C-alpha positions as CSV (number, residue, x, y, z in Angstrom):
1,M,-18.6,-4.5,34.8
2,H,-20.9,-6.9,32.9
3,N,-24.6,-6.4,32.4
4,V,-26.0,-9.9,33.0
5,L,-29.3,-10.9,31.5
6,L,-31.3,-13.9,32.8
7,I,-34.5,-15.6,31.7
8,V,-36.2,-16.9,34.9
9,E,-39.1,-19.3,35.5
10,Y,-40.8,-19.4,38.9
11,D,-43.8,-20.7,40.8
12,G,-45.0,-17.6,42.6
13,T,-47.2,-19.4,45.1
14,A,-44.9,-18.9,48.1
15,Y,-43.9,-15.3,47.3
16,H,-45.3,-11.9,47.8
17,G,-44.6,-10.9,44.2
18,F,-41.5,-10.1,42.3
19,Q,-40.5,-6.8,43.8
20,T,-38.7,-6.7,47.1
21,Q,-40.8,-5.7,50.2
22,P,-39.6,-5.3,53.7
23,G,-40.2,-8.4,55.8
24,L,-41.7,-10.4,53.0
25,S,-40.3,-13.1,50.7
26,T,-40.1,-12.1,47.1
27,I,-38.6,-13.4,43.8
28,Q,-36.2,-10.4,43.7
29,D,-34.9,-11.1,47.2
30,E,-34.1,-14.7,46.2
31,L,-32.4,-13.8,43.0
32,E,-30.3,-11.1,44.7
33,R,-29.4,-13.6,47.5
34,A,-28.3,-16.1,44.9
35,V,-26.2,-13.5,43.0
36,F,-24.5,-12.6,46.3
37,L,-23.7,-16.2,47.2
38,I,-22.1,-16.8,43.8
39,T,-20.4,-13.5,43.0
40,G,-20.0,-11.9,46.5
41,E,-21.6,-8.8,45.1
42,R,-24.7,-6.9,46.4
43,S,-26.2,-6.4,43.0
44,R,-29.7,-5.0,42.4
45,V,-31.8,-7.3,40.1
46,S,-34.3,-5.6,37.8
47,G,-37.3,-7.4,36.3
48,A,-39.3,-6.8,33.1
49,G,-42.6,-7.4,35.0
50,R,-43.4,-6.7,38.7
51,T,-45.7,-9.7,39.2
52,D,-48.0,-9.7,42.1
53,A,-48.2,-12.2,45.0
54,G,-49.0,-15.7,43.8
55,V,-48.4,-14.9,40.1
56,H,-46.0,-17.2,38.1
57,A,-43.6,-16.7,35.3
58,V,-42.1,-18.9,32.5
59,G,-40.1,-16.1,30.8
60,Q,-39.4,-13.3,33.3
61,V,-36.5,-11.2,32.0
62,V,-34.1,-9.8,34.6
63,N,-30.7,-8.1,34.6
64,F,-28.0,-7.1,37.1
65,K,-24.5,-5.6,37.0
66,S,-21.5,-7.8,38.0
67,H,-17.7,-7.9,37.9
68,S,-17.9,-11.7,37.9
69,I,-15.6,-13.5,35.3
70,L,-17.7,-16.7,35.4
71,A,-18.7,-18.0,32.0
72,E,-22.4,-17.6,31.2
73,Q,-23.3,-21.4,31.5
74,T,-21.2,-21.7,34.6
75,L,-23.1,-18.8,36.2
76,L,-26.4,-20.3,35.2
77,R,-25.5,-23.6,36.8
78,A,-24.2,-21.9,39.9
79,L,-27.3,-19.8,40.4
80,N,-29.6,-22.7,40.0
81,A,-27.6,-24.6,42.6
82,V,-28.4,-22.1,45.3
83,L,-31.8,-20.9,44.2
84,P,-34.9,-22.6,45.8
85,D,-36.6,-25.3,43.8
86,D,-39.5,-23.0,42.8
87,I,-37.2,-20.6,40.9
88,A,-35.0,-21.5,38.0
89,V,-32.7,-19.7,35.6
90,K,-33.4,-20.9,32.1
91,H,-30.9,-18.7,30.1
92,C,-28.0,-16.5,30.9
93,A,-26.2,-14.0,28.6
94,V,-24.3,-10.7,28.7
95,A,-26.4,-7.8,27.4
96,G,-25.3,-4.4,26.1
97,P,-24.4,-1.8,28.8
98,E,-27.6,0.2,28.2
99,F,-30.0,-2.8,28.5
100,H,-32.5,-2.7,31.3
101,A,-35.0,-5.5,31.8
102,R,-37.9,-3.1,32.6
103,F,-37.2,0.1,30.8
104,S,-35.9,-1.4,27.6
105,A,-39.0,-3.6,27.1
106,K,-41.4,-2.7,24.3
107,S,-44.1,-5.1,25.4
108,R,-44.9,-7.9,27.9
109,E,-47.2,-10.9,27.4
110,Y,-49.2,-12.6,30.1
111,R,-51.4,-15.7,30.1
112,Y,-54.3,-16.4,32.3
113,S,-55.4,-20.1,32.7
114,I,-58.9,-21.3,33.6
115,I,-60.0,-24.9,34.1
116,N,-63.6,-24.8,32.9
117,R,-65.3,-28.0,34.1
118,E,-67.1,-29.4,37.1
119,A,-64.2,-31.3,38.7
120,P,-61.1,-29.4,39.9
121,S,-57.6,-30.4,39.1
122,A,-55.4,-31.8,41.9
123,L,-52.2,-31.3,39.9
124,A,-52.9,-27.8,38.5
125,R,-54.6,-26.3,41.5
126,A,-51.8,-23.8,42.1
127,F,-51.6,-22.7,38.4
128,A,-55.1,-22.3,37.2
129,H,-58.5,-20.8,38.2
130,H,-61.1,-23.5,38.5
131,Y,-64.5,-22.3,37.2
132,R,-67.3,-24.8,37.2
133,R,-70.0,-23.0,35.1
134,R,-69.5,-23.4,31.3
135,L,-68.1,-20.3,29.7
136,D,-69.0,-19.0,26.3
137,L,-65.6,-18.5,24.7
138,D,-66.8,-16.9,21.6
139,A,-68.6,-14.2,23.6
140,M,-65.5,-13.6,25.7
141,Q,-63.3,-13.3,22.6
142,D,-65.8,-10.9,21.0
143,A,-65.6,-8.6,24.1
144,S,-61.8,-8.9,24.2
145,C,-61.5,-7.2,20.8
146,S,-62.4,-3.9,22.4
147,L,-59.3,-4.1,24.6
148,V,-56.9,-3.8,21.7
149,G,-55.6,-0.3,21.1
150,T,-54.5,2.6,23.3
151,R,-57.1,2.8,26.1
152,D,-57.7,3.9,29.6
153,Y,-57.9,0.7,31.7
154,A,-58.7,2.2,35.1
155,S,-61.9,0.1,35.3
156,F,-59.7,-3.0,35.6
157,S,-56.9,-1.8,37.9
158,R,-56.5,-2.3,41.6
159,V,-58.5,0.1,43.7
160,G,-56.3,2.8,45.1
161,T,-53.4,2.3,42.8
162,T,-50.8,5.1,42.8
163,T,-49.6,4.4,39.3
164,T,-49.2,7.6,37.3
165,G,-51.6,7.5,34.4
166,T,-53.9,4.5,33.5
167,T,-53.6,4.6,29.8
168,R,-51.8,1.7,28.1
169,T,-51.5,0.2,24.6
170,V,-52.7,-3.4,24.2
171,M,-51.4,-5.1,21.1
172,S,-53.4,-8.4,21.3
173,A,-56.0,-10.1,23.5
174,T,-56.9,-13.6,22.5
175,W,-58.7,-16.6,24.1
176,K,-57.9,-20.3,23.2
177,R,-59.6,-23.5,24.4
178,E,-57.7,-26.8,24.8
179,G,-60.2,-29.3,26.1
180,D,-61.3,-28.1,29.5
181,W,-58.6,-25.4,29.6
182,L,-59.2,-21.8,28.6
183,Y,-56.2,-19.6,28.0
184,F,-56.2,-15.8,27.8
185,Y,-53.2,-14.2,26.2
186,I,-52.7,-10.5,26.4
187,E,-49.7,-8.4,25.2
188,A,-49.3,-4.7,26.0
189,N,-46.6,-2.1,26.4
190,G,-47.4,-2.1,30.1
191,F,-49.9,-3.2,32.7
192,L,-51.6,-1.5,35.6
193,P,-51.6,-3.4,39.0
194,Q,-54.0,-6.3,38.8
195,M,-55.1,-5.2,35.3
196,V,-55.1,-8.6,33.7
197,R,-56.9,-10.2,36.6
198,G,-59.5,-7.4,36.6
199,I,-60.1,-7.9,32.8
200,V,-60.4,-11.7,33.2
201,G,-62.9,-11.4,36.1
202,T,-65.1,-9.1,34.0
203,L,-64.8,-11.3,30.9
204,I,-66.0,-14.2,33.0
205,W,-69.2,-12.1,33.4
206,V,-69.4,-12.1,29.6
207,G,-68.8,-15.8,29.4
208,T,-71.7,-16.5,31.8
209,G,-74.1,-14.0,30.0
210,K,-74.2,-11.5,32.9
211,I,-73.1,-8.8,30.4
212,D,-72.5,-8.8,26.7
213,A,-69.6,-7.4,24.6
214,R,-71.3,-4.0,24.6
215,G,-71.6,-4.0,28.3
216,F,-67.9,-4.9,28.7
217,H,-66.9,-2.0,26.4
218,E,-69.1,0.4,28.4
219,I,-67.4,-0.8,31.7
220,M,-64.0,-0.1,30.2
221,L,-65.1,3.4,29.0
222,A,-66.5,4.3,32.4
223,R,-63.0,4.1,34.0
224,D,-64.6,3.0,37.3
225,R,-63.3,-0.2,39.0
226,R,-66.6,-0.5,41.0
227,L,-68.5,-1.4,37.8
228,A,-66.2,-4.2,36.7
229,G,-66.1,-7.8,37.7
230,P,-64.2,-9.4,40.6
231,T,-60.4,-9.7,40.4
232,A,-59.6,-13.2,39.2
233,P,-57.3,-15.3,41.5
234,A,-53.6,-14.6,41.1
235,K,-52.7,-18.3,40.7
236,G,-54.1,-18.4,37.1
237,L,-51.8,-15.6,35.9
238,C,-48.3,-16.2,34.4
239,F,-45.8,-13.8,32.9
240,M,-44.9,-15.3,29.5
241,S,-42.3,-13.0,27.9
242,A,-41.0,-9.5,27.2
243,S,-40.2,-8.1,23.8
244,Y,-37.3,-5.7,23.2
């Protein structure tokens, strides 16, 4: 029995997130279907990040158990041959028997993309949030500094989440501008449902002057989702990588 590790890239537009859901199309369903077609085995695929509906990935880490004797590159090519065009396996390797894509991960990194200009983008419309009003990136970065550390992020999580505990550790939270594009990179040991999108929606308030860095920090300390900004659209969010 081999423990197969894959690095997967996907356009999440057409899917209801990574994790399998009855009656809905998910990334996990497509990967498990592809594994079955190639190996004949009903293997459970585990992912490092359970991305929401419409969220993308360039470095999603997954693993599954298999008796297949196919070489790694042969398996990679075979899986890509049967996967839909919006999902691609970028790397395939055999991991140690104890490796688990989700539970072995020490941290995950996400990126949120914003096109900050008057005109929208026809080509990037499915991968970035278009925001017309000019955003103050320095103010947004200043407010983001308060995210770093071990905090309770309940103010930014999806309302009604059943996740046990809302405390996580954020290692870094950084904004970058490249022309009209703004990128928010955040790395943490784990994320609450819609946490990154809740953070971005509230930081947009900072960028427009509705609140300042102190106000952002007070919202975080309040642990009340009703006080924070709107949840930013899923299409701007991308799972970048996991560290082990």
